[in-house]
PyMOL CGO cylinders between C-alpha atoms (Angstrom):
from pymol import cmd
from pymol.cgo import CYLINDER

trace = [
    CYLINDER, -3.63, -7.25, -7.55, -2.03, -4.72, -5.20, 0.3, 1, 1, 1, 1, 1, 1,
    CYLINDER, -2.03, -4.72, -5.20, -3.24, -2.83, -2.14, 0.3, 1, 1, 1, 1, 1, 1,
    CYLINDER, -3.24, -2.83, -2.14, -1.84, 0.25, -0.44, 0.3, 1, 1, 1, 1, 1, 1,
    CYLINDER, -1.84, 0.25, -0.44, -2.48, 2.54, 2.48, 0.3, 1, 1, 1, 1, 1, 1,
    CYLINDER, -2.48, 2.54, 2.48, -2.20, 6.09, 1.16, 0.3, 1, 1, 1, 1, 1, 1,
    CYLINDER, -2.20, 6.09, 1.16, -3.08, 9.63, 2.25, 0.3, 1, 1, 1, 1, 1, 1,
    CYLINDER, -3.08, 9.63, 2.25, -5.51, 11.69, 0.22, 0.3, 1, 1, 1, 1, 1, 1,
    CYLINDER, -5.51, 11.69, 0.22, -5.48, 15.48, -0.15, 0.3, 1, 1, 1, 1, 1, 1,
    CYLINDER, -5.48, 15.48, -0.15, -7.25, 15.81, 3.22, 0.3, 1, 1, 1, 1, 1, 1,
    CYLINDER, -7.25, 15.81, 3.22, -4.48, 13.74, 4.88, 0.3, 1, 1, 1, 1, 1, 1,
    CYLINDER, -4.48, 13.74, 4.88, -6.95, 10.90, 5.55, 0.3, 1, 1, 1, 1, 1, 1,
    CYLINDER, -6.95, 10.90, 5.55, -5.66, 7.35, 5.38, 0.3, 1, 1, 1, 1, 1, 1,
    CYLINDER, -5.66, 7.35, 5.38, -7.31, 5.36, 2.59, 0.3, 1, 1, 1, 1, 1, 1,
    CYLINDER, -7.31, 5.36, 2.59, -6.89, 1.77, 1.38, 0.3, 1, 1, 1, 1, 1, 1,
    CYLINDER, -6.89, 1.77, 1.38, -6.72, 1.48, -2.40, 0.3, 1, 1, 1, 1, 1, 1,
    CYLINDER, -6.72, 1.48, -2.40, -6.79, -1.77, -4.38, 0.3, 1, 1, 1, 1, 1, 1,
    CYLINDER, -6.79, -1.77, -4.38, -6.00, -2.11, -8.07, 0.3, 1, 1, 1, 1, 1, 1,
    CYLINDER, -6.00, -2.11, -8.07, -5.01, -4.60, -10.71, 0.3, 1, 1, 1, 1, 1, 1,
    CYLINDER, -5.01, -4.60, -10.71, -1.63, -3.43, -12.03, 0.3, 1, 1, 1, 1, 1, 1,
    CYLINDER, -1.63, -3.43, -12.03, 1.24, -5.14, -13.86, 0.3, 1, 1, 1, 1, 1, 1,
    CYLINDER, 1.24, -5.14, -13.86, 3.72, -4.35, -11.10, 0.3, 1, 1, 1, 1, 1, 1,
    CYLINDER, 3.72, -4.35, -11.10, 4.21, -2.43, -7.86, 0.3, 1, 1, 1, 1, 1, 1,
    CYLINDER, 4.21, -2.43, -7.86, 6.00, 0.53, -9.51, 0.3, 1, 1, 1, 1, 1, 1,
    CYLINDER, 6.00, 0.53, -9.51, 3.15, 1.08, -11.96, 0.3, 1, 1, 1, 1, 1, 1,
    CYLINDER, 3.15, 1.08, -11.96, 0.64, 1.02, -9.09, 0.3, 1, 1, 1, 1, 1, 1,
    CYLINDER, 0.64, 1.02, -9.09, 2.66, 3.58, -7.09, 0.3, 1, 1, 1, 1, 1, 1,
    CYLINDER, 2.66, 3.58, -7.09, 3.03, 5.88, -10.13, 0.3, 1, 1, 1, 1, 1, 1,
    CYLINDER, 3.03, 5.88, -10.13, -0.73, 5.77, -10.78, 0.3, 1, 1, 1, 1, 1, 1,
    CYLINDER, -0.73, 5.77, -10.78, -1.54, 6.51, -7.13, 0.3, 1, 1, 1, 1, 1, 1,
    CYLINDER, -1.54, 6.51, -7.13, 0.80, 9.52, -7.09, 0.3, 1, 1, 1, 1, 1, 1,
    CYLINDER, 0.80, 9.52, -7.09, -0.55, 10.73, -10.43, 0.3, 1, 1, 1, 1, 1, 1,
    CYLINDER, -0.55, 10.73, -10.43, -4.01, 10.74, -8.81, 0.3, 1, 1, 1, 1, 1, 1,
    CYLINDER, -4.01, 10.74, -8.81, -2.82, 12.94, -5.95, 0.3, 1, 1, 1, 1, 1, 1,
    CYLINDER, -2.82, 12.94, -5.95, -2.19, 10.36, -3.22, 0.3, 1, 1, 1, 1, 1, 1,
    CYLINDER, -2.19, 10.36, -3.22, 0.86, 10.41, -0.95, 0.3, 1, 1, 1, 1, 1, 1,
    CYLINDER, 0.86, 10.41, -0.95, 2.38, 6.94, -1.01, 0.3, 1, 1, 1, 1, 1, 1,
    CYLINDER, 2.38, 6.94, -1.01, 4.84, 5.20, 1.30, 0.3, 1, 1, 1, 1, 1, 1,
    CYLINDER, 4.84, 5.20, 1.30, 6.16, 2.42, -0.94, 0.3, 1, 1, 1, 1, 1, 1,
    CYLINDER, 6.16, 2.42, -0.94, 6.70, 0.26, 2.16, 0.3, 1, 1, 1, 1, 1, 1,
    CYLINDER, 6.70, 0.26, 2.16, 2.91, 0.07, 2.58, 0.3, 1, 1, 1, 1, 1, 1,
    CYLINDER, 2.91, 0.07, 2.58, 2.22, -1.12, -0.96, 0.3, 1, 1, 1, 1, 1, 1,
    CYLINDER, 2.22, -1.12, -0.96, 1.95, -4.90, -1.17, 0.3, 1, 1, 1, 1, 1, 1,
    CYLINDER, 1.95, -4.90, -1.17, 0.36, -7.69, -3.15, 0.3, 1, 1, 1, 1, 1, 1,
    CYLINDER, 0.36, -7.69, -3.15, -3.19, -8.10, -1.88, 0.3, 1, 1, 1, 1, 1, 1,
    CYLINDER, -3.19, -8.10, -1.88, -2.56, -11.36, -0.03, 0.3, 1, 1, 1, 1, 1, 1,
    CYLINDER, -2.56, -11.36, -0.03, 0.44, -9.96, 1.86, 0.3, 1, 1, 1, 1, 1, 1,
    CYLINDER, 0.44, -9.96, 1.86, -1.37, -6.69, 2.60, 0.3, 1, 1, 1, 1, 1, 1,
    CYLINDER, -1.37, -6.69, 2.60, -4.38, -8.55, 4.00, 0.3, 1, 1, 1, 1, 1, 1,
    CYLINDER, -4.38, -8.55, 4.00, -2.15, -10.76, 6.13, 0.3, 1, 1, 1, 1, 1, 1,
    CYLINDER, -2.15, -10.76, 6.13, -0.37, -7.75, 7.64, 0.3, 1, 1, 1, 1, 1, 1,
    CYLINDER, -0.37, -7.75, 7.64, -3.65, -5.92, 8.32, 0.3, 1, 1, 1, 1, 1, 1,
    CYLINDER, -3.65, -5.92, 8.32, -5.35, -8.96, 9.86, 0.3, 1, 1, 1, 1, 1, 1,
    CYLINDER, -5.35, -8.96, 9.86, -2.49, -10.63, 11.76, 0.3, 1, 1, 1, 1, 1, 1,
    CYLINDER, -2.49, -10.63, 11.76, -0.12, -7.91, 12.99, 0.3, 1, 1, 1, 1, 1, 1,
    CYLINDER, -0.12, -7.91, 12.99, -0.18, -4.60, 14.86, 0.3, 1, 1, 1, 1, 1, 1,
    CYLINDER, -0.18, -4.60, 14.86, 0.80, -2.80, 11.62, 0.3, 1, 1, 1, 1, 1, 1,
    CYLINDER, 0.80, -2.80, 11.62, 4.07, -1.56, 13.08, 0.3, 1, 1, 1, 1, 1, 1,
    CYLINDER, 4.07, -1.56, 13.08, 6.76, -0.33, 10.70, 0.3, 1, 1, 1, 1, 1, 1,
    CYLINDER, 6.76, -0.33, 10.70, 8.68, -3.63, 10.98, 0.3, 1, 1, 1, 1, 1, 1,
    CYLINDER, 8.68, -3.63, 10.98, 5.52, -5.56, 10.04, 0.3, 1, 1, 1, 1, 1, 1,
    CYLINDER, 5.52, -5.56, 10.04, 5.62, -3.86, 6.62, 0.3, 1, 1, 1, 1, 1, 1,
    CYLINDER, 5.62, -3.86, 6.62, 9.30, -4.57, 6.00, 0.3, 1, 1, 1, 1, 1, 1,
    CYLINDER, 9.30, -4.57, 6.00, 10.24, -7.58, 3.92, 0.3, 1, 1, 1, 1, 1, 1,
    CYLINDER, 10.24, -7.58, 3.92, 12.36, -10.15, 5.70, 0.3, 1, 1, 1, 1, 1, 1,
    CYLINDER, 12.36, -10.15, 5.70, 14.22, -12.45, 3.35, 0.3, 1, 1, 1, 1, 1, 1,
]
cmd.load_cgo(trace, "trace")
């Protein structure tokens, strides 16, 4: 399960959730449906929820730190 913050055709921010095989497939499907996608803001649901609930959602909060 993946979640993403995307922009629709009206430039509104929308959260989309979907069951996909991988992140790339999810991004392709979002773009095919007319959404603008920043791949940095596409995460597995658990990670996405953690970022949304426990950070200020700054750019560095979305970056992966290994």
